[in-house]
C-alpha positions as CSV (number, residue, x, y, z in Angstrom):
1,X,59.4,13.2,-131.8
2,X,58.8,9.5,-131.6
3,X,61.4,6.9,-132.5
4,X,60.5,6.7,-136.2
5,X,60.7,10.4,-136.6
6,X,64.2,10.4,-134.9
7,X,65.3,7.7,-137.3
8,X,64.0,9.4,-140.4
9,X,65.6,12.7,-139.5
10,X,68.9,10.8,-138.7
11,X,68.9,9.1,-142.1
12,X,68.3,12.5,-143.8
13,X,71.2,14.1,-141.9
14,X,73.4,11.1,-142.9
15,X,72.7,11.7,-146.6
16,X,73.6,15.3,-146.2
17,X,76.9,14.3,-144.7
18,X,76.1,15.5,-141.2
19,X,77.3,12.3,-139.6
20,X,77.8,13.4,-136.0
21,X,74.3,14.8,-135.8
22,X,72.9,11.6,-137.3
23,X,74.8,9.5,-134.9
24,X,73.5,11.6,-132.0
25,X,69.9,11.0,-133.0
26,X,70.4,7.2,-133.5
27,X,72.0,7.2,-130.0
28,X,68.9,9.0,-128.5
29,X,66.7,6.2,-129.9
30,X,68.9,3.5,-128.5
31,X,68.9,5.1,-125.0
32,X,65.1,4.8,-124.9
33,X,64.8,1.7,-127.0
34,X,68.0,-0.4,-126.7
35,X,66.8,-3.2,-129.0
36,X,65.6,-0.9,-131.9
37,X,67.1,-2.6,-135.0
38,X,66.6,0.3,-137.4
39,X,68.7,2.5,-135.0
40,X,71.3,-0.2,-134.6
41,X,71.6,-0.7,-138.4
42,X,71.7,3.0,-138.9
43,X,74.8,3.3,-136.7
44,X,76.5,0.4,-138.4
45,X,76.0,2.0,-141.8
46,X,77.3,5.3,-140.5
47,X,80.5,3.7,-139.2
48,X,81.1,2.0,-142.6
49,X,81.1,5.4,-144.2
50,X,83.0,7.3,-141.6
51,X,86.7,8.2,-142.0
52,X,88.0,5.9,-139.3
53,X,91.3,7.6,-138.6
54,X,89.9,11.1,-138.7
55,X,87.0,10.5,-136.4
56,X,88.3,7.9,-133.9
57,X,91.2,9.8,-132.2
58,X,90.2,12.8,-130.1
59,X,93.1,15.2,-129.1
60,X,95.0,13.8,-126.1
61,X,94.6,17.2,-124.3
62,X,90.8,16.9,-124.6
63,X,90.8,13.4,-123.2
64,X,93.1,14.4,-120.4
65,X,90.7,17.2,-119.5
66,X,87.8,14.8,-119.1
67,X,89.8,12.4,-117.0
68,X,90.9,15.2,-114.7
69,X,87.3,16.2,-114.3
70,X,86.5,12.5,-113.4
71,X,89.2,12.4,-110.9
72,X,87.9,15.6,-109.2
73,X,84.4,14.0,-109.1
74,X,83.1,16.6,-111.6
75,X,81.1,13.9,-113.4
76,X,78.4,16.1,-115.0
77,X,80.9,18.5,-116.5
78,X,82.9,15.5,-117.7
79,X,79.8,14.0,-119.4
80,X,79.1,17.3,-121.2
81,X,82.7,17.5,-122.5
82,X,82.5,13.9,-123.6
83,X,79.2,14.3,-125.4
84,X,80.5,17.5,-127.1
85,X,83.8,15.7,-128.2
86,X,81.8,12.7,-129.6
87,X,80.1,15.0,-132.1
88,X,83.5,15.4,-133.8
89,X,84.9,12.0,-132.9
90,X,81.9,9.6,-133.0
91,X,84.2,6.7,-133.9
92,X,86.2,6.8,-130.7
93,X,85.5,3.6,-128.8
94,X,87.7,4.8,-126.0
95,X,85.6,7.9,-125.6
96,X,82.3,5.9,-125.7
97,X,83.7,3.6,-123.0
98,X,84.7,6.6,-120.9
99,X,81.3,8.1,-121.3
100,X,79.8,4.8,-120.1
101,X,82.0,5.1,-116.9
102,X,80.8,8.6,-116.3
103,X,77.2,7.7,-116.8
104,X,77.6,4.9,-114.2
105,X,79.1,7.4,-111.7
106,X,75.9,9.6,-111.9
107,X,73.6,6.6,-111.6
108,X,72.4,6.6,-115.2
109,X,72.6,2.8,-115.6
110,X,70.8,2.5,-119.0
111,X,72.8,5.3,-120.6
112,X,76.0,3.7,-119.2
113,X,75.1,0.4,-120.7
114,X,74.2,1.9,-124.1
115,X,77.5,3.8,-124.3
116,X,79.4,0.5,-123.7
117,X,77.3,-1.1,-126.5
118,X,78.3,1.5,-129.0
119,X,82.0,1.2,-128.0
120,X,81.7,-2.5,-128.7
121,X,79.9,-1.9,-132.0
122,X,82.9,0.2,-133.1
123,X,85.5,-2.2,-131.7
124,X,84.2,-5.7,-130.8
125,X,87.6,-6.6,-129.4
126,X,87.8,-3.9,-126.8
127,X,88.3,-5.9,-123.6
128,X,87.8,-3.0,-121.2
129,X,84.4,-2.2,-122.7
130,X,83.4,-5.8,-122.4
131,X,84.5,-5.7,-118.8
132,X,82.6,-2.5,-118.0
133,X,79.6,-3.6,-119.9
134,X,79.5,-6.8,-117.7
135,X,79.6,-4.6,-114.6
136,X,76.7,-2.5,-115.9
137,X,74.7,-5.7,-116.6
138,X,75.3,-6.8,-112.9
139,X,73.8,-3.5,-111.7
140,X,70.7,-4.3,-113.9
141,X,70.5,-7.8,-112.4
142,X,71.4,-9.4,-115.7
143,X,73.9,-12.0,-114.3
144,X,73.8,-14.4,-117.2
145,X,74.5,-11.7,-119.7
146,X,77.2,-10.2,-117.5
147,X,79.0,-13.6,-117.4
148,X,79.1,-13.7,-121.2
149,X,80.6,-10.2,-121.3
150,X,83.3,-11.2,-118.8
151,X,84.1,-14.4,-120.7
152,X,84.7,-12.4,-123.9
153,X,86.9,-9.9,-121.9
154,X,88.9,-12.9,-120.5
155,X,89.4,-14.2,-124.0
156,X,90.9,-10.9,-125.0
157,X,92.9,-10.3,-121.8
158,X,93.7,-13.8,-120.3
159,X,96.2,-12.2,-117.8
160,X,93.8,-9.8,-116.2
161,X,93.1,-10.8,-112.6
162,X,90.1,-8.4,-112.3
163,X,88.2,-10.1,-115.1
164,X,88.6,-13.5,-113.5
165,X,87.5,-12.2,-110.2
166,X,84.3,-10.8,-111.8
167,X,83.7,-14.2,-113.4
168,X,84.0,-15.7,-109.9
169,X,81.6,-13.1,-108.5
170,X,78.8,-13.7,-111.0
171,X,79.2,-17.5,-110.7
172,X,79.0,-17.2,-106.9
173,X,75.8,-15.1,-107.4
174,X,74.4,-17.9,-109.5
175,X,75.2,-20.5,-106.9
176,X,78.0,-22.1,-109.0
177,X,80.4,-22.3,-106.0
178,X,82.9,-24.7,-107.5
179,X,83.2,-22.7,-110.7
180,X,83.5,-19.4,-108.7
181,X,86.3,-21.0,-106.6
182,X,88.2,-22.1,-109.8
183,X,88.0,-18.5,-111.2
184,X,89.3,-17.1,-108.0
185,X,92.3,-19.4,-108.0
186,X,93.1,-18.2,-111.5
187,X,92.7,-14.6,-110.4
188,X,95.0,-15.2,-107.4
189,X,97.6,-17.0,-109.6
190,X,97.7,-13.7,-111.7
191,X,97.8,-11.5,-108.6
192,X,98.4,-13.3,-105.3
193,X,97.8,-10.0,-103.4
194,X,94.3,-9.4,-104.8
195,X,92.5,-8.7,-101.5
196,X,88.9,-8.8,-102.9
197,X,89.6,-12.2,-104.5
198,X,90.9,-13.5,-101.1
199,X,87.8,-12.1,-99.4
200,X,85.4,-13.9,-101.7
201,X,87.4,-17.1,-101.6
202,X,87.3,-17.0,-97.8
203,X,83.5,-16.6,-97.9
204,X,83.2,-19.6,-100.2
205,X,85.4,-21.7,-97.9
206,X,83.2,-20.7,-95.0
207,X,80.1,-21.8,-96.9
208,X,81.7,-25.1,-97.7
209,X,82.4,-25.7,-93.9
210,X,86.2,-25.1,-94.2
211,X,86.3,-22.6,-91.3
212,X,90.0,-22.6,-90.6
213,X,90.9,-22.3,-94.3
214,X,88.4,-19.5,-94.6
215,X,90.0,-17.7,-91.6
216,X,93.5,-17.9,-93.1
217,X,92.2,-16.2,-96.3
218,X,90.4,-13.5,-94.3
219,X,93.5,-12.8,-92.3
220,X,95.7,-12.5,-95.4
221,X,93.1,-10.3,-97.1
222,X,93.2,-7.9,-94.1
223,X,97.0,-7.9,-94.0
224,X,96.9,-6.6,-97.6
225,X,94.1,-4.2,-97.1
226,X,93.9,-3.0,-93.4
227,X,90.9,-0.8,-93.9
228,X,88.7,-3.5,-95.5
229,X,85.6,-3.1,-93.3
230,X,83.5,-5.8,-95.0
231,X,86.3,-8.3,-94.6
232,X,86.4,-7.7,-90.9
233,X,82.6,-8.0,-90.8
234,X,82.6,-11.4,-92.6
235,X,85.7,-12.7,-90.8
236,X,83.7,-12.3,-87.5
237,X,81.3,-15.1,-88.6
238,X,84.1,-17.6,-88.9
239,X,85.7,-16.5,-85.6
240,X,82.3,-16.9,-83.9
241,X,81.8,-20.4,-85.4
242,X,85.2,-21.4,-84.2
243,X,84.2,-20.4,-80.6
244,X,86.5,-17.3,-80.6
245,X,83.8,-14.9,-79.5
246,X,85.9,-12.1,-78.2
247,X,87.9,-12.0,-81.4
248,X,84.7,-12.0,-83.4
249,X,83.4,-9.0,-81.5
250,X,86.8,-7.2,-81.9
251,X,86.6,-7.8,-85.7
252,X,83.2,-6.2,-85.7
253,X,84.5,-3.2,-83.7
254,X,87.1,-2.8,-86.4
255,X,84.5,-2.9,-89.1
256,X,82.2,-0.3,-87.5
257,X,85.3,1.9,-86.7
258,X,86.3,1.9,-90.3
259,X,82.8,2.3,-91.7
260,X,80.5,3.9,-89.0
261,X,77.4,3.5,-91.1
262,X,77.8,-0.2,-91.6
263,X,74.7,-1.1,-89.7
264,X,74.9,-4.8,-90.4
265,X,78.2,-5.1,-88.5
266,X,76.9,-3.0,-85.6
267,X,73.8,-5.1,-85.4
268,X,75.7,-8.4,-85.5
269,X,78.0,-7.1,-82.8
270,X,74.9,-6.5,-80.6
271,X,73.7,-10.1,-81.3
272,X,77.1,-11.5,-80.5
273,X,77.4,-9.6,-77.2
274,X,73.8,-10.5,-76.2
275,X,74.5,-14.2,-76.9
276,X,77.3,-14.4,-74.4
277,X,76.5,-13.5,-70.8
278,X,80.2,-12.9,-70.1
279,X,80.1,-9.5,-71.7
280,X,77.5,-8.1,-69.3
281,X,74.4,-6.0,-69.8
282,X,76.1,-2.6,-69.6
283,X,78.5,-3.6,-72.4
284,X,75.5,-4.7,-74.5
285,X,73.7,-1.4,-73.9
286,X,76.8,0.5,-74.8
287,X,76.9,-1.3,-78.1
288,X,73.4,-0.2,-78.8
289,X,74.3,3.5,-78.5
290,X,76.9,2.9,-81.3
291,X,74.3,1.1,-83.3
292,X,71.9,4.1,-83.2
293,X,74.7,6.4,-84.2
294,X,75.4,4.2,-87.3
295,X,71.8,4.8,-88.4
296,X,71.8,8.5,-87.7
297,X,74.8,9.0,-89.9
298,X,72.6,8.3,-92.9
299,X,70.4,11.3,-91.9
300,X,67.0,9.5,-91.9
301,X,63.9,11.6,-91.8
302,X,61.3,10.2,-89.4
303,X,57.5,10.2,-89.8
304,X,55.4,12.1,-87.3
305,X,51.9,12.6,-88.6
306,X,50.3,9.1,-88.6
307,X,46.6,8.5,-89.5
308,X,44.3,5.9,-88.0
309,X,42.6,4.1,-90.8
310,X,41.3,1.1,-88.9
311,X,37.7,1.2,-87.7
312,X,36.9,2.1,-84.0
313,X,37.4,-0.9,-81.8
314,X,39.7,-2.5,-84.2
315,X,43.5,-2.4,-84.6
316,X,45.6,-2.7,-87.8
317,X,48.8,-4.6,-86.9
318,X,51.8,-5.0,-89.1
319,X,54.5,-7.7,-88.6
320,X,58.0,-7.2,-90.1
321,X,60.2,-10.4,-90.6
322,X,62.5,-12.3,-92.8
323,X,61.2,-15.5,-91.3
324,X,57.6,-16.1,-92.4
325,X,58.6,-19.7,-93.4
326,X,60.0,-22.9,-91.9
327,X,61.9,-21.1,-89.2
328,X,61.6,-20.8,-85.4
329,X,59.7,-17.5,-85.8
330,X,57.3,-19.3,-88.2
331,X,56.8,-22.2,-85.9
332,X,55.8,-19.9,-82.9
333,X,53.6,-17.7,-85.1
334,X,51.5,-20.1,-87.1
335,X,48.9,-21.3,-84.5
336,X,48.6,-17.8,-83.1
337,X,47.5,-16.6,-86.6
338,X,45.0,-19.4,-86.8
339,X,43.3,-18.4,-83.6
340,X,43.5,-14.6,-83.7
341,X,40.3,-12.6,-83.9
342,X,40.3,-11.2,-87.4
343,X,37.2,-9.1,-86.7
344,X,39.2,-7.0,-84.1
345,X,42.6,-7.3,-85.6
346,X,43.6,-6.6,-89.2
347,X,46.9,-8.2,-89.9
348,X,49.6,-7.1,-92.4
349,X,52.8,-8.8,-93.2
350,X,56.0,-7.1,-94.5
351,X,58.3,-9.9,-95.6
352,X,62.0,-9.3,-95.9
353,X,62.8,-12.6,-97.6
354,X,62.6,-14.1,-101.1
355,X,62.3,-17.5,-99.6
356,X,58.9,-19.1,-99.2
357,X,58.0,-22.5,-97.9
358,X,54.9,-24.6,-97.2
359,X,54.5,-22.7,-93.9
360,X,54.4,-19.4,-95.8
361,X,51.6,-20.6,-98.0
362,X,49.7,-21.8,-94.8
363,X,50.0,-18.4,-93.0
364,X,49.5,-16.0,-95.9
365,X,45.7,-16.2,-95.8
366,X,45.6,-14.9,-92.2
367,X,47.1,-11.5,-93.4
368,X,44.8,-9.1,-95.1
369,X,47.8,-7.6,-96.8
370,X,51.1,-9.2,-97.7
371,X,54.0,-7.0,-98.9
372,X,57.5,-7.9,-99.9
373,X,60.1,-5.4,-98.8
374,X,63.0,-7.6,-99.6
375,X,64.5,-5.7,-102.5
376,X,63.5,-2.1,-101.5
377,X,65.5,0.4,-99.4
378,X,64.6,1.3,-95.8
379,X,63.2,4.6,-96.9
380,X,60.9,3.0,-99.5
381,X,59.9,0.3,-97.0
382,X,59.0,2.9,-94.4
383,X,57.0,4.9,-97.0
384,X,55.1,1.8,-98.0
385,X,54.3,0.9,-94.3
386,X,53.4,4.5,-93.5
387,X,50.8,4.6,-96.3
388,X,49.2,1.2,-95.2
389,X,48.8,2.8,-91.8
390,X,49.3,0.1,-89.2
391,X,48.3,1.2,-85.7
392,X,51.0,-1.0,-84.3
393,X,54.1,-2.3,-86.1
394,X,55.9,-5.3,-84.7
395,X,59.5,-6.4,-85.4
396,X,60.0,-10.1,-85.3
397,X,63.7,-10.1,-85.9
398,X,65.7,-8.0,-83.5
399,X,69.3,-8.2,-84.3
400,X,69.1,-11.5,-86.1
401,X,69.7,-12.0,-89.9
402,X,67.4,-10.2,-92.3
403,X,66.3,-7.6,-89.8
404,X,65.0,-4.1,-91.0
405,X,65.7,-2.2,-87.8
406,X,67.0,0.9,-89.6
407,X,63.5,1.1,-91.2
408,X,61.9,1.1,-87.7
409,X,64.2,4.1,-86.9
410,X,62.1,6.1,-89.5
411,X,59.1,5.5,-87.3
412,X,56.5,4.5,-90.1
413,X,53.9,3.6,-87.4
414,X,52.8,5.5,-84.3
415,X,53.4,2.5,-82.0
416,X,56.3,0.1,-82.6
417,X,57.3,-3.0,-80.7
418,X,59.7,-5.9,-80.8
419,X,58.7,-9.5,-80.1
420,X,59.6,-13.2,-80.6
421,X,62.6,-13.3,-82.9
422,X,65.2,-12.0,-80.6
423,X,66.2,-12.1,-76.9
424,X,67.3,-8.7,-75.9
425,X,66.7,-5.0,-76.4
426,X,66.9,-3.7,-80.0
427,X,68.3,-0.4,-78.7
428,X,66.4,1.3,-81.5
429,X,65.2,4.6,-80.0
430,X,61.9,4.6,-81.9
431,X,60.8,1.1,-80.8
432,X,58.4,1.7,-77.9
433,X,57.8,-1.8,-76.4
434,X,59.3,-5.1,-75.9
435,X,56.8,-8.0,-75.4
436,X,57.9,-10.4,-72.6
437,X,56.5,-12.3,-69.6
438,X,57.2,-12.6,-65.8
439,X,60.1,-15.0,-66.5
440,X,62.1,-13.4,-69.4
441,X,61.3,-9.8,-68.4
442,X,60.8,-9.9,-64.6
443,X,60.0,-6.7,-62.8
444,X,63.6,-6.0,-61.8
445,X,64.8,-6.2,-65.5
446,X,63.7,-2.8,-66.9
447,X,67.3,-1.5,-67.0
448,X,68.1,-4.2,-69.5
449,X,66.0,-2.5,-72.2
450,X,65.7,0.8,-74.0
451,X,62.1,-0.3,-74.8
452,X,59.2,-0.3,-72.2
453,X,58.4,-3.9,-71.1
454,X,54.9,-5.0,-71.7
455,X,54.2,-8.5,-70.4
456,X,51.9,-11.4,-71.5
457,X,50.1,-12.9,-68.5
458,X,51.6,-16.4,-69.1
459,X,54.2,-17.3,-71.7
460,X,55.5,-14.6,-74.1
461,X,55.4,-17.1,-76.9
462,X,53.2,-20.0,-78.1
463,X,54.6,-23.0,-80.0
464,X,52.8,-24.5,-82.9
465,X,52.9,-28.3,-82.7
466,X,54.6,-29.8,-85.8
467,X,52.1,-31.0,-88.4
468,X,53.8,-34.3,-88.7
469,X,52.9,-38.0,-88.0
470,X,55.6,-38.9,-85.4
471,X,55.1,-41.2,-82.5
472,X,56.8,-40.9,-79.2
473,X,58.7,-44.1,-78.7
474,X,60.1,-45.7,-75.5
475,X,63.1,-44.2,-73.8
476,X,66.2,-45.9,-75.5
477,X,67.6,-46.9,-72.1
478,X,64.6,-49.3,-71.7
479,X,66.1,-51.6,-74.3
480,X,69.8,-50.8,-74.2
481,X,72.5,-50.4,-71.7
482,X,73.3,-46.8,-70.7
483,X,71.7,-43.4,-70.9
484,X,71.9,-41.3,-74.0
485,X,72.0,-37.5,-73.3
486,X,71.3,-35.3,-76.2
487,X,71.9,-31.8,-77.5
488,X,69.9,-30.8,-80.6
489,X,70.8,-27.1,-80.4
490,X,73.1,-25.2,-82.8
491,X,76.8,-25.8,-82.4
492,X,77.5,-22.1,-81.7
493,X,75.6,-22.3,-78.5
494,X,78.2,-24.6,-76.9
495,X,81.1,-23.2,-74.9
496,X,84.0,-24.7,-73.0
497,X,82.3,-23.8,-69.7
498,X,79.2,-25.7,-70.7
499,X,81.2,-28.8,-71.9
500,X,82.8,-28.9,-68.4
501,X,79.4,-29.2,-66.9
502,X,78.2,-31.8,-69.3
503,X,81.5,-33.8,-68.8
504,X,80.7,-33.9,-65.0
505,X,77.3,-35.4,-65.8
506,X,78.7,-38.0,-68.2
507,X,81.4,-39.1,-65.7
508,X,78.8,-39.5,-63.0
509,X,76.5,-41.6,-65.2
510,X,78.2,-44.9,-66.1
511,X,77.9,-46.1,-69.6
512,X,76.3,-42.8,-70.7
513,X,76.8,-41.1,-74.1
514,X,76.1,-37.8,-75.7
515,X,74.2,-37.3,-79.0
516,X,74.6,-34.1,-81.0
517,X,72.5,-33.0,-84.0
518,X,71.8,-29.6,-85.4
519,X,73.3,-26.8,-87.5
520,X,77.1,-26.1,-87.4
521,X,78.6,-29.4,-86.4
522,X,81.1,-29.4,-89.2
523,X,84.4,-31.2,-88.9
524,X,86.5,-28.4,-87.4
525,X,83.8,-27.5,-84.9
526,X,83.2,-31.2,-84.1
527,X,86.9,-31.6,-83.5
528,X,87.0,-28.6,-81.1
529,X,84.0,-30.1,-79.2
530,X,85.6,-33.6,-79.0
531,X,88.9,-32.1,-77.8
532,X,87.2,-30.1,-75.1
533,X,85.4,-33.2,-73.8
534,X,88.6,-35.2,-73.8
535,X,90.3,-32.4,-71.8
536,X,87.6,-33.0,-69.2
537,X,88.0,-36.7,-69.1
538,X,85.3,-37.9,-71.5
539,X,86.5,-40.1,-74.4
540,X,85.4,-39.4,-77.9
541,X,83.8,-42.9,-78.3
542,X,81.0,-41.6,-76.0
543,X,80.2,-38.7,-78.3
544,X,78.0,-39.2,-81.4
545,X,77.2,-36.6,-84.2
546,X,74.5,-36.7,-86.8
547,X,73.9,-34.3,-89.7
548,X,70.8,-32.1,-89.6
549,X,68.5,-33.1,-92.5
550,X,64.8,-32.4,-93.0
551,X,62.5,-31.5,-90.1
552,X,60.8,-34.8,-89.8
553,X,64.0,-36.8,-89.6
554,X,65.4,-34.2,-87.2
555,X,62.4,-34.5,-84.9
556,X,62.5,-38.3,-85.1
557,X,66.1,-38.3,-83.8
558,X,64.7,-37.3,-80.4
559,X,63.7,-41.0,-80.2
560,X,67.4,-41.7,-79.9
561,X,67.7,-39.6,-76.8
562,X,66.7,-40.3,-73.1
563,X,67.4,-36.8,-71.7
564,X,68.2,-33.6,-73.4
565,X,70.7,-31.2,-71.9
566,X,69.9,-27.5,-72.7
567,X,72.6,-25.1,-73.6
568,X,73.3,-22.1,-71.4
569,X,73.6,-19.1,-71.2
570,X,72.0,-19.4,-74.7
571,X,69.2,-22.0,-74.3
572,X,67.1,-23.6,-76.9
573,X,63.8,-22.2,-77.9
574,X,62.3,-24.2,-80.8
575,X,64.5,-27.2,-80.0
576,X,63.3,-27.3,-76.3
577,X,59.6,-27.1,-77.4
578,X,60.3,-29.9,-79.9
579,X,62.0,-32.1,-77.3
580,X,59.0,-31.8,-75.0
581,X,56.5,-32.5,-77.9
582,X,58.6,-35.7,-78.6
583,X,58.3,-36.7,-74.9
584,X,61.9,-36.0,-74.0
585,X,62.7,-34.2,-70.7
586,X,65.1,-31.3,-71.0
587,X,67.3,-29.9,-68.2
588,X,67.6,-26.2,-68.4
589,X,68.9,-23.4,-66.2
590,X,67.8,-20.0,-65.0
591,X,69.7,-17.1,-66.3
592,X,70.5,-13.4,-65.8
593,X,68.9,-11.8,-68.9
594,X,66.1,-12.2,-71.4
595,X,68.1,-14.7,-73.5
596,X,69.2,-16.9,-70.6
597,X,65.7,-16.9,-69.1
598,X,64.0,-18.4,-72.2
599,X,64.4,-22.0,-70.9
600,X,62.9,-20.9,-67.7
601,X,59.7,-19.6,-69.2
602,X,59.3,-22.7,-71.5
603,X,59.8,-25.0,-68.5
604,X,57.3,-23.0,-66.3
605,X,54.7,-22.7,-69.0
606,X,54.8,-26.4,-70.1
607,X,54.5,-28.1,-66.7
608,X,58.2,-28.9,-66.6
609,X,59.4,-26.4,-63.9
610,X,61.0,-29.3,-61.9
611,X,63.7,-29.4,-64.7
612,X,64.7,-25.8,-64.4
613,X,67.9,-25.5,-62.3
614,X,68.9,-22.5,-60.2
615,X,72.6,-23.1,-60.8
616,X,75.2,-25.5,-62.3
617,X,75.2,-27.8,-59.3
618,X,71.5,-28.2,-59.4
619,X,71.6,-28.7,-63.2
620,X,74.0,-31.6,-62.8
621,X,72.0,-33.1,-60.0
622,X,68.7,-33.0,-62.0
623,X,70.4,-34.7,-64.9
624,X,71.9,-37.4,-62.8
625,X,68.8,-38.0,-60.7
626,X,66.7,-38.6,-63.8
627,X,68.8,-41.6,-64.8
628,X,68.2,-43.4,-61.5
629,X,64.7,-44.7,-62.3
630,X,64.5,-45.8,-66.0
631,X,60.8,-47.1,-65.7
632,X,59.7,-43.8,-64.3
633,X,61.7,-41.9,-66.9
634,X,59.9,-43.8,-69.6
635,X,56.5,-43.5,-68.0
636,X,56.8,-39.7,-67.9
637,X,58.1,-39.7,-71.4
638,X,55.0,-41.4,-72.7
639,X,52.7,-38.9,-70.9
640,X,54.7,-35.8,-71.7
641,X,53.3,-34.9,-75.2
642,X,49.7,-34.8,-74.0
643,X,50.6,-32.8,-70.9
644,X,52.7,-30.4,-73.0
645,X,50.0,-29.9,-75.6
646,X,47.5,-28.9,-72.8
647,X,49.9,-26.3,-71.4
648,X,50.0,-22.5,-72.0
649,X,53.1,-23.1,-74.1
650,X,51.0,-24.8,-76.8
651,X,47.5,-23.4,-76.1
652,X,47.1,-21.1,-79.1
653,X,43.5,-20.1,-78.4
654,X,44.4,-18.9,-74.9
655,X,47.5,-17.2,-76.2
656,X,45.7,-15.5,-79.0
657,X,43.2,-14.0,-76.5
658,X,46.0,-12.8,-74.3
659,X,47.9,-11.4,-77.2
660,X,44.9,-9.5,-78.5
661,X,44.3,-7.9,-75.1
662,X,48.0,-7.0,-74.9
663,X,47.8,-5.2,-78.2
664,X,44.9,-3.1,-77.2
665,X,46.6,-2.3,-73.8
666,X,49.7,-1.2,-75.8
667,X,47.6,1.0,-78.0
668,X,45.7,2.5,-75.0
669,X,48.9,3.1,-73.1
670,X,50.5,5.0,-75.9
671,X,47.3,6.9,-76.7
672,X,47.0,8.2,-73.1
673,X,50.6,9.4,-73.1
674,X,50.2,11.3,-76.4
């Protein structure tokens, strides 16, 4: 029967006095058509005629039986008992609310929502149903409507901490941070030991740059709820930002120990360990074993029977990334895409981000297919990729934010590789290759990776020159007293050991200063940096900090710097290329793994190999020597952009040709082995 037939039959049953059966039919209509006004009016009329007392209070024993079933996770049986009981007690708002809870447990979101609606039609002042209805609306992505439900619940129960927490949650989702914070404070006034409220408040404080305050809330949250895996996971971010890297990794170990399938924490732990050379390669590879185990616990089913759908002599290549936008990955990818031979390579993008920028719109036309996988599960993303049939699938994220490495574990493509977005092995057993070069992946480095190394003949990456009108100006030291050293890398790349080296340079170069600009130089971090310099004999009046704004202003700030000092063991990538494009020399240092060798490959592939030091002593010497001849420093500055643009680091046409050959070599290598 269609909706009209259901409604006519329900009205007929109502006239015969068979109220429960009529109500059941109206409810069937509302489950399929929630906004059907005839069904809604029919239920209202039934309720007016019902004997309220007789039909709103089911026997306590029957309710207890349903609740016992719920507590034993026997949800389907509990649903059947509830539906049967409602035939005799259709006016029980408590029972409708309970049925909504049970439907939610079985994943029937729409039925759950409709049950709460009926409960509220019977009793509009039932706070618990407003609260549950709000939760069901969140699951449907209806945040505004959910907030209205929670506001009504709060009016009815102003002393309920959970309701105010939910109001905080929905406002945080909407980006109303201040409002969310205020609701959390109310929630914690009502229940000072509400761990979830402390957890969300800590995240808000971190977002606002109050790292130490955030940490105190995380710590209290964990004291109250020791097994709170997500809190350990999020607390690790604050510890990392405060320079407490070992504690950050310990927090992630706790998170993974409590929740072994928490891939995000295991992945972040790998990233943190790889970012610090002090932990060693063996420790890093050990963390990757744990990471694979976290994926296996979800029992994924891998693809095995791939089909080649690209024409002979051509390859279909898929790229997976959250960073097809104004982001370092986007900056290195753009000019390659412009120069790639689209007659031999069919490109597909699988984007794991809802953010799109001008760069996104510029690169989209180079992909024959563009798919968003942002809101779909790994299994669904793998299924989509499998049916689009790439010959090679390339991960552009590694263990950075927004990665989809668990999806790669499902092996949706016959050949899988990782490139560009990360600086170490992914450790994912089903990723076949890592793309490097002679500097980042030298011949003796194979034991650093679970993937097989495949090398580009020159640089493993190619930077896209910024599409901005920015002139290279004279070195600041030409017109003012003293040298300005600069660091335009992220704050979390700094360490106490690095600051000791920089302090030696500043003390040797009279009247020199240090200029910082980039992400993460908030007040608590800035204070830590200043204190570390002062401990090494450099006064704070020689240190200058600027906020990171838009890209053009950020790049223009290189005109304030005479010489850039690269961070190590985590060097700059994008920032180093940008410094060279702006004419600024940058002192970097060789390292002991892929990450710490990135500065080396940039220096050698841009004609700046003379600024790549073998050790700390040489690093200091290079920096000091550059300050001895200001006219020469300035002359080389004015020539550096043109020299850099003509180097392999920026030569997109040459790089595209090398990259195409590498893809065919990768395909042939795998084909010969299979």
